[in-house]
C-alpha positions as CSV (number, residue, x, y, z in Angstrom):
1,M,183.2,99.1,111.1
2,K,179.6,101.3,110.2
3,T,179.2,104.3,113.3
4,F,176.5,104.6,115.7
5,I,175.9,107.4,113.7
6,A,175.9,106.1,110.2
7,E,173.5,102.7,111.8
8,L,171.3,106.1,113.4
9,E,171.1,107.8,109.5
10,E,170.3,105.2,107.3
11,H,167.5,104.0,110.8
12,Q,166.0,106.8,110.5
13,A,166.1,107.2,107.0
14,M,164.1,104.1,106.9
15,I,161.3,105.4,109.2
16,A,160.9,108.0,106.7
17,K,160.0,106.0,104.3
18,L,157.0,104.3,106.2
19,A,155.6,107.7,105.7
20,N,154.4,105.7,102.4
21,C,153.0,103.0,104.2
22,T,150.4,105.1,105.8
23,A,147.2,103.7,103.8
24,V,148.0,99.9,104.5
25,I,148.9,99.9,107.8
26,E,145.7,102.9,108.8
27,V,143.9,99.5,106.8
28,A,145.5,96.4,108.6
29,S,145.0,98.4,111.9
30,E,140.8,99.0,110.9
31,L,140.9,95.0,110.0
32,L,142.7,93.9,113.4
33,T,139.4,96.3,115.2
34,H,137.1,94.7,113.9
35,T,138.7,91.3,114.7
36,L,138.3,91.7,118.0
37,R,135.3,94.1,117.9
38,Q,133.4,90.8,115.8
39,G,134.4,88.4,118.9
40,G,137.8,86.5,117.5
41,K,141.1,86.9,118.2
42,I,144.1,87.9,117.0
43,L,147.0,85.2,116.1
44,L,150.7,85.9,115.0
45,C,153.9,83.9,114.0
46,G,157.1,84.6,113.2
47,N,161.4,83.4,113.1
48,G,163.6,84.5,114.9
49,G,163.7,88.0,115.6
50,S,160.1,88.0,114.2
51,A,159.0,85.4,116.8
52,A,160.1,87.6,119.6
53,D,157.9,90.8,117.8
54,C,155.3,87.9,117.9
55,Q,155.0,87.2,121.5
56,H,155.9,91.9,122.5
57,I,152.9,92.6,120.0
58,A,150.4,89.7,122.0
59,A,151.6,91.2,125.1
60,E,151.1,94.5,124.2
61,F,147.6,93.1,123.2
62,V,147.1,91.3,126.0
63,V,148.7,92.9,129.2
64,R,148.2,96.5,127.9
65,Y,150.1,99.2,125.6
66,E,149.4,102.9,127.2
67,K,146.1,102.4,128.8
68,K,144.3,100.7,131.5
69,R,141.5,98.7,129.0
70,Q,139.7,95.0,128.4
71,A,142.3,92.7,127.7
72,M,142.6,92.1,124.1
73,A,142.7,88.3,122.5
74,A,145.5,87.4,121.2
75,I,148.0,85.0,121.0
76,A,151.8,84.0,120.2
77,L,152.4,80.7,118.1
78,T,155.7,81.1,119.3
79,T,155.9,81.0,123.2
80,D,155.2,77.0,123.9
81,S,157.8,75.0,123.9
82,S,155.8,72.1,123.7
83,I,154.3,72.4,121.0
84,L,156.8,73.1,119.1
85,T,159.3,70.9,119.8
86,A,156.6,67.7,119.8
87,H,156.0,69.0,116.2
88,A,159.4,69.7,115.0
89,N,160.1,66.3,116.4
90,D,157.1,64.2,115.2
91,F,156.4,66.0,111.7
92,D,158.6,69.1,111.1
93,F,159.4,72.7,111.1
94,E,157.8,74.0,108.1
95,T,153.8,73.3,109.4
96,V,154.6,74.2,113.6
97,F,152.8,77.0,112.6
98,S,150.0,76.3,110.3
99,R,149.7,73.0,113.0
100,Q,148.4,75.7,115.3
101,V,146.5,77.4,113.1
102,E,144.1,74.4,112.6
103,A,143.3,74.6,116.0
104,L,142.7,77.6,117.1
105,G,141.6,79.6,114.1
106,N,137.9,80.7,113.0
107,D,136.7,83.3,110.8
108,K,136.7,85.4,113.2
109,D,140.3,85.4,113.7
110,C,142.9,87.2,111.8
111,L,146.8,85.9,112.0
112,I,150.3,88.6,111.3
113,A,152.2,86.8,109.6
114,I,155.4,88.5,109.8
115,S,158.4,87.1,107.6
116,T,161.2,89.6,106.6
117,S,161.8,88.3,103.5
118,G,158.4,87.4,102.7
119,T,159.9,83.4,102.0
120,S,159.6,81.0,105.0
121,K,157.8,78.2,104.4
122,N,156.4,78.2,107.5
123,I,154.9,81.3,107.5
124,L,153.4,81.0,104.0
125,K,152.0,77.5,105.2
126,A,150.6,79.3,108.0
127,V,148.5,81.9,106.3
128,D,147.5,78.5,103.9
129,A,145.8,77.3,106.9
130,A,144.1,81.0,108.5
131,R,142.9,80.8,104.4
132,S,141.1,77.4,104.7
133,K,139.8,78.6,107.8
134,G,138.3,81.6,106.6
135,M,140.2,84.1,108.2
136,A,141.9,87.3,107.7
137,V,145.8,87.6,106.9
138,I,147.6,90.4,107.9
139,G,151.3,90.3,106.2
140,L,154.3,92.1,107.5
141,T,157.0,92.0,105.3
142,G,160.2,93.5,103.8
143,G,162.4,94.2,100.6
144,E,159.9,92.8,97.3
145,G,157.5,91.5,99.6
146,G,157.4,88.5,98.6
147,E,155.1,85.8,98.3
148,L,153.3,86.6,102.1
149,S,152.2,90.1,100.1
150,K,150.6,88.7,97.7
151,Q,149.1,86.0,99.9
152,A,148.2,88.1,102.7
153,T,144.5,89.9,102.8
154,V,146.6,93.1,103.4
155,S,150.8,93.6,103.0
156,V,152.5,95.7,104.4
157,I,155.9,95.7,102.7
158,V,158.6,98.1,104.5
159,P,160.8,99.4,102.4
160,S,164.4,98.0,103.3
161,A,165.8,95.0,102.1
162,V,168.0,94.9,106.0
163,T,166.5,92.8,108.1
164,A,166.9,95.0,111.1
165,R,165.7,98.1,109.9
166,I,162.2,95.8,108.8
167,Q,162.5,94.9,112.5
168,E,162.7,97.9,113.4
169,A,159.9,99.1,111.3
170,H,158.3,96.6,111.9
171,I,157.4,96.6,115.6
172,L,156.5,100.4,115.7
173,I,154.3,99.0,113.2
174,G,153.0,96.7,115.7
175,H,153.5,99.5,118.9
176,W,150.5,101.7,116.6
177,W,148.5,99.1,116.0
178,C,148.2,98.8,119.7
179,G,147.9,102.4,120.1
180,A,145.2,102.7,117.9
181,I,143.3,100.1,118.8
182,E,142.6,100.9,122.0
183,E,141.9,103.8,121.5
184,A,139.4,102.8,119.1
185,L,138.3,100.0,121.3
186,S,138.2,102.4,124.0
187,V,136.2,105.0,122.9
188,S,133.8,102.1,121.4
189,H,132.7,101.1,125.0
190,N,132.3,104.6,126.1
191,A,130.1,104.7,123.2
């Protein structure tokens, strides 16, 4: 069994490697800021732990991260149990997110598509739906990036093949985006 110290050291080593991703993480932040400034909204989708990350990040945008400010438009496509179960029952799970993108998305919006492998079929179908509506897409992935990294407008590929480490990095990146966007939008509102 791996000790907690070994797990912590693995986490710290991977987080340190994120410094190599700084430029693309900042580009994604600028894209999200632009989306919100132009009156668009952020849609998020992912499976399992990534679904939880979608909900977490959407809550930070809508409610607040560190500052009291106006709400920012963000919707986790992972949360409506009636839509999720009706769609999975009446159609299939591969289109559970793309259907919601079709219903809710427009060309001012941005989709944050999260897949640690970059190969989740329902995430890739959501990306296709977003692109067909003229939406920007930010891919959050890991390992080699999979197909998601090729299809997204901006791809953040966490330099790890371990799912837990990738998810830890994704939430760190999401938190940084929330803080950076809060700062950018509060500066523009006060200017």
